[in-house]
C-alpha positions in Angstrom: 0.0 0.0 0.0 2.9 2.4 0.8 4.4 1.9 -2.6 1.1 2.2 -4.4 0.6 5.6 -2.7 4.0 6.7 -4.0 3.1 5.6 -7.5 -0.4 7.2 -7.5 -0.8 9.8 -10.3 -2.5 13.2 -9.6 -5.7 12.1 -11.4 -5.4 8.4 -10.4 -7.5 6.2 -8.1 -6.2 3.2 -6.2 -7.9 0.3 -4.4 -6.5 -2.4 -2.1 -7.8 -5.5 -0.4 -5.8 -5.5 2.8 -6.0 -6.8 6.4 -8.1 -4.4 8.5 -5.5 -4.6 11.3 -3.6 -1.5 10.1 -6.6 0.6 11.2 -6.3 -0.3 14.9 -2.8 -1.5 15.7 0.4 0.2 16.6 2.3 -1.2 13.7 -0.3 0.4 11.3 0.4 3.9 12.6 2.9 4.6 9.8 0.5 3.7 6.9 -2.4 5.5 8.6 -0.3 8.6 8.7 0.7 8.3 5.0 -2.9 7.8 4.0 -4.0 10.8 6.0 -1.2 13.1 4.7 -1.0 12.0 1.0 -4.4 10.8 0.0 -8.2 11.2 0.5 -10.3 8.1 1.3 -13.2 7.6 -1.1 -14.6 4.3 0.2 -13.7 2.0 3.1 -15.3 -1.4 3.7 -14.3 -3.3 6.8 -15.4 -7.0 6.5 -14.0 -8.0 9.9 -14.4 -11.8 10.5 -17.5 -12.1 8.2 -15.8 -14.7 6.0 -16.4 -12.8 2.8 -13.4 -14.8 1.3 -14.5 -18.4 1.9 -12.1 -21.1 3.1 -9.7 -18.5 4.5 -9.4 -17.0 8.0 -8.8 -13.4 7.5 -10.0 -9.9 8.5 -10.1 -8.1 5.1 -10.9 -4.5 4.3 -11.2 -2.7 0.9 -9.9 0.8 0.8 -10.2 3.2 -2.2 -7.9 6.2 -2.3 -7.3 9.2 -4.5 -4.5 11.9 -4.2 -5.3 14.6 -1.7 -8.2 16.8 -2.6 -11.1 18.5 -0.8 -13.8 16.0 0.1 -15.9 16.3 3.3 -16.9 12.7 3.7 -16.3 9.2 2.5 -18.5 6.0 2.5 -17.7 3.6 5.3 -19.2 0.1 5.6 -18.7 -2.1 8.7 -19.7 -5.8 8.4 -20.4 -7.7 11.6 -21.6 -11.2 10.5 -21.6 -13.4 7.4 -24.4 -13.2 4.9 -24.9 -15.0 1.6 -25.9 -12.0 -0.4 -23.5 -9.6 1.3 -21.8 -8.1 -1.7 -25.0 -7.4 -3.7 -26.5 -5.8 -0.5 -23.5 -3.5 -0.2 -23.6 -2.6 -3.9 -27.3 -1.8 -3.7 -27.0 0.4 -0.7 -23.7 2.2 -1.3 -23.9 6.0 -0.7 -26.9 5.5 1.6 -26.9 5.7 5.3 -28.5 2.4 6.3 -28.3 0.0 9.3 -28.9 -3.7 9.0 -28.6 -6.5 11.6 -25.2 -7.6 10.3 -23.8 -4.4 8.8 -24.0 -0.6 8.8 -23.4 1.9 6.0 -22.7 5.6 6.8 -20.5 8.6 5.9 -17.4 9.5 7.8 -16.0 13.0 7.9 -12.5 13.2 6.6 -11.7 15.5 9.5 -12.3 12.5 11.8 -9.5 10.5 10.2 -6.4 11.1 12.4 -2.8 10.3 11.5 -2.1 9.3 15.1 -5.2 7.7 16.7 -6.6 4.3 15.7 -9.5 4.4 13.3 -12.8 3.7 15.1 -15.5 5.1 12.9 -19.1 5.7 14.1 -22.2 7.3 12.6 -22.5 11.1 13.3 -25.4 10.6 15.6 -23.3 8.2 17.7 -20.4 10.6 17.6 -22.5 13.3 19.2 -23.5 11.0 22.0 -19.9 9.8 22.5 -18.6 13.4 22.6 -21.2 14.2 25.2 -20.2 11.2 27.3 -16.5 12.0 27.1 -17.1 15.6 28.2 -19.8 15.1 30.9 -19.5 11.4 31.8 -17.6 9.6 34.5 -14.8 7.3 33.7 -15.7 3.6 34.3 -12.3 3.1 35.9 -13.1 5.6 38.6 -16.0 3.4 39.8 -13.7 0.4 40.3 -11.1 -0.7 42.9 -9.7 -3.4 40.7 -10.4 -6.5 38.6 -9.6 -10.2 39.3 -10.6 -13.8 38.4 -13.1 -15.6 40.5 -12.6 -18.2 43.2 -10.0 -21.0 42.8 -10.7 -23.7 45.4 -8.2 -26.4 44.3 -10.8 -29.0 45.0 -14.3 -28.1 43.7 -15.9 -31.3 44.9 -15.3 -30.4 48.5 -16.8 -26.9 48.2 -19.6 -27.0 45.6 -23.0 -28.5 46.5 -26.4 -28.4 44.9 -29.8 -27.5 46.4 -30.5 -31.1 47.5 -27.1 -31.5 49.2 -27.5 -28.2 51.1 -30.9 -29.2 52.4 -29.9 -32.9 53.1 -26.9 -31.9 55.1 -28.5 -28.8 56.6 -25.5 -26.7 55.7 -25.4 -23.4 57.6 -26.4 -20.4 55.4 -23.6 -18.2 56.8 -21.0 -20.3 55.0 -23.0 -21.3 51.9 -23.3 -18.8 49.0 -25.0 -18.9 45.6 -22.6 -20.0 42.9 -22.5 -19.2 39.2 -20.2 -20.0 36.3 -19.0 -17.8 33.5 -21.7 -19.2 31.3 -24.4 -17.9 33.7 -23.3 -14.3 33.2 -25.4 -12.7 30.4 -25.9 -9.1 29.2 -27.5 -7.3 32.2 -28.6 -10.6 33.8 -27.4 -13.6 35.8 -28.9 -17.0 35.6 -28.5 -19.5 38.5 -28.4 -23.3 38.3 -29.1 -24.0 42.0 -25.5 -24.5 42.9 -23.8 -23.3 46.1 -20.3 -22.9 47.2 -19.1 -23.4 50.8 -17.1 -20.2 51.5 -15.3 -20.4 54.9 -14.6 -16.7 55.1 -16.4 -13.7 56.6 -16.5 -10.2 55.3 -14.5 -7.6 57.2 -14.4 -3.8 56.9 -11.5 -4.3 54.5 -11.3 -7.7 52.7 -12.1 -11.0 54.3 -11.1 -13.1 57.3 -11.1 -16.8 58.0 -14.3 -18.1 59.5 -14.3 -20.2 62.6 -16.0 -23.3 61.1 -16.4 -24.9 64.5 -19.4 -22.6 64.9 -21.0 -24.3 61.9 -20.9 -28.0 62.7 -22.6 -29.2 59.5 -20.3 -27.3 57.2 -17.3 -28.5 59.3 -18.5 -32.2 59.0 -18.9 -31.8 55.3 -15.4 -30.4 54.8 -13.8 -33.0 57.2 -14.8 -35.7 54.7 -12.3 -34.2 52.3 -9.6 -33.2 54.7 -6.9 -35.4 53.3 -7.5 -34.3 49.8 -7.7 -30.7 50.8 -4.3 -30.9 52.6 -2.7 -32.5 49.6 -4.0 -30.1 47.0 -1.4 -28.8 44.6 -1.0 -25.6 42.7 2.1 -24.4 40.7 4.1 -27.1 42.5 3.1 -26.2 46.0 1.2 -28.5 48.4 -1.5 -26.9 50.4 -0.5 -28.4 53.8 3.0 -26.8 53.3 1.4 -23.3 53.3 0.4 -21.2 56.3 -3.3 -21.6 55.4 -5.8 -23.6 57.5 -6.6 -27.0 55.8 -10.2 -25.9 54.9 -9.3 -22.7 53.2 -9.3 -22.1 49.4 -6.2 -21.5 47.2 -7.7 -18.2 46.0 -10.9 -17.1 47.8 -10.9 -13.7 46.1 -11.1 -10.9 48.7 -13.6 -8.9 46.6 -16.2 -11.7 46.3 -18.5 -10.6 49.2 -18.7 -7.0 47.9 -20.7 -5.2 45.3 -19.3 -6.0 41.8 -19.7 -6.3 38.1 -19.4 -9.8 36.7 -18.3 -10.8 33.2 -17.3 -14.2 31.7 -13.6 -14.9 31.2 -14.4 -15.8 27.6 -17.1 -14.1 25.7 -17.8 -13.2 22.1 -20.0 -10.2 23.0 -20.4 -7.8 25.9 -21.8 -9.7 28.8 -21.8 -7.7 32.0 -24.1 -8.0 35.0 -24.2 -6.3 38.4 -24.3 -7.9 41.8 -24.9 -4.9 44.0 -25.5 -7.0 47.1 -22.4 -9.1 47.0 -24.4 -12.3 47.3 -23.3 -13.9 44.1 -20.1 -15.9 44.0 -18.3 -17.2 40.9 -15.4 -19.5 40.0 -12.4 -18.5 37.9 -14.5 -18.7 34.7 -15.9 -15.4 35.9 -14.2 -12.0 36.1 -14.8 -9.7 39.0 -14.8 -5.9 38.6 -15.0 -4.7 42.2 -17.1 -1.5 42.7 -16.2 1.2 45.1 -18.5 1.6 48.2 -19.9 4.9 46.8 -20.4 5.4 43.1 
């Protein structure tokens, strides 16, 4: 692309099929700068992972350029998902501002194309909202004390019980918490599969402390059945009984777990975030914890 720009005649026009990575990566900064300084974008189509080129894993984009001239806007198309009639649909709706389930077509101001920043283009109506948020909004990071993975017990069979086990063994509520997995965390909602986790810790003003499980005989009896296995748990070459922890503790109980938090899966194709403002929901390491400040 760099050489093509150098060869471009004053009245010429140039098109490339390239990887879209140059638009949003550090190593693409140089070519973004050259495009900005030497050319004017006429059209830009970002196919993403829509599979427009079959039998090949790629993230293609088509960019059409002309030598630098005055043009206020260019056509931008962003494709989100595969579609059989994708190319005819794009051809039919070029130069129109339209939004479909799997793609959007809109105009981008050339003044929004920066030689330094990554290229994230949005419709003008969205840009107005984003500008307002950036000026008047509150940074999400200011609402958080940190992020971390969920609980790692080292022996799930000792700590995880279902509804029937909890009732049958009459496990004390003070040490038994609702448990979810990463797959239970949806957009704005949490599903629950009637699982619980025995959590032998109590919430303190700052962090957590070890619970005196002798005050909870049924929980203590349940964990005692696994004492030998719990003492011989291993993680990263360490044996649990060689640590300074009590035999019934977890490898990583997550100090933020009993507090208000935002939950998200460790692996997710889309934005899946849900709030636990009471601190009553616990998750394993397939969930990510975004711990909220006391006052937001």
